[in-house]
C-alpha positions in Angstrom: -278.4 63.3 -107.0 -277.1 62.0 -110.3 -276.0 58.5 -110.8 -274.1 57.4 -113.8 -276.0 54.8 -115.7 -274.0 51.7 -116.3 -274.4 50.0 -119.6 -274.1 46.2 -119.9 -270.7 44.9 -121.1 -270.7 43.7 -124.7 -273.6 46.0 -125.6 -274.0 46.2 -129.3 -275.3 49.2 -131.3 -278.3 47.2 -132.4 -279.2 46.2 -128.8 -278.7 49.7 -127.5 -280.9 51.2 -130.2 -283.6 48.6 -129.5 -283.6 49.4 -125.8 -283.7 53.1 -126.6 -286.8 52.6 -128.7 -288.5 50.8 -125.8 -287.5 53.6 -123.5 -289.1 56.2 -125.8 -292.3 54.1 -125.8 -292.3 53.8 -122.1 -291.8 57.5 -121.6 -294.9 58.2 -123.7 -297.0 56.5 -121.0 -298.8 59.2 -119.1 -299.3 57.0 -116.1 -295.5 56.7 -115.5 -294.4 58.5 -112.4 -291.9 61.3 -112.4 -289.1 59.4 -110.7 -289.5 56.3 -113.0 -289.5 58.6 -116.0 -286.3 60.3 -114.8 -284.6 57.0 -114.5 -285.6 56.0 -118.0 -284.5 59.3 -119.3 -281.1 58.9 -117.7 -280.7 55.5 -119.2 -281.9 56.8 -122.6 -279.3 59.6 -122.6 -276.5 57.1 -121.8 -277.7 54.8 -124.6 -277.9 57.7 -127.0 -274.3 58.7 -126.2 -273.2 55.1 -126.6 -274.9 54.9 -130.0 -273.4 58.3 -131.1 -269.9 57.1 -130.1 -270.3 53.9 -132.1 -271.4 55.8 -135.2 -268.5 58.1 -134.9 -266.1 55.2 -134.5 -267.6 53.5 -137.6 -267.4 56.7 -139.6 -263.7 57.0 -138.8 -263.1 53.4 -139.9 -264.9 54.1 -143.1 -262.9 57.2 -143.7 -259.6 55.2 -143.3 -260.8 52.5 -145.7 -261.8 55.0 -148.3 -258.5 56.8 -148.0 -256.6 53.6 -148.5 -258.3 52.7 -151.8 -256.3 53.2 -155.0 -259.2 55.1 -156.6 -258.7 57.9 -154.0 -262.3 58.2 -153.1 -263.3 61.3 -151.2 -265.8 61.2 -148.3 -268.5 63.7 -147.7 -270.8 64.3 -144.7 -273.9 62.1 -144.8 -276.2 65.0 -144.2 -274.8 67.3 -146.9 -277.6 68.7 -149.0 -277.9 67.8 -152.7 -277.4 70.6 -155.2 -281.0 70.1 -156.4 -282.6 70.2 -153.0 -283.9 73.5 -151.7 -284.2 75.2 -155.1 -288.0 74.9 -155.1 -288.2 76.4 -151.6 -286.8 79.8 -152.6 
């Protein structure tokens, strides 16, 4: 019995993230029942996917803007490790 969670029209990234934070806090309540927790979890997954989609959309727009600049800037993944990181761990 899976129902697709409908997100409100005009939902912004900021509002979705705010609601997601509230859901996480509510899920930490040990008194919450299983069914209620499942409903919150489903809403949280939908919001997480929405936020990820928005971030990917923005990343593509940033890439386009950087490619169009006369300086010819090159983009790199945001999570790329720095050259100096990790050397002390070896």
